[in-house]
C-alpha positions, 0 to 999 in steps of 0.5 A: 416174088414172095406172093408167087412163091406163096401161091406155088407152096399153097397149090402144090404143097411143096416147101417154100425153099423148093418153090423159091428155087422153081420161081428163080429158075423160071424167072431166070430162064424167061429173062434170058429169052425175052427181048430187050426191056421185057426182062426188067418188066418181068423183074418188076412184075414178080417183085410186086412193083406196078411201074410197068403200066399194070403188068404186075397185076396182069402177071398175078392174074395169070397165076390166079392171084388177086389183081389188086396191088397192095 
């Protein structure tokens, strides 16, 4: 999740705390509205874990990040 927060901060110039609130808000909204196990897959994606068959890399790619995992 920190990578996403960092990208939002860099791209928008808003402070990290506001970027964190924005990410938490969006992730919370998506988890409420996604069916079944997609919520846990979303948690893995934003935490940087790649236990979802590459979903984390795909999510990072959607937001302009590197598709490589560390």
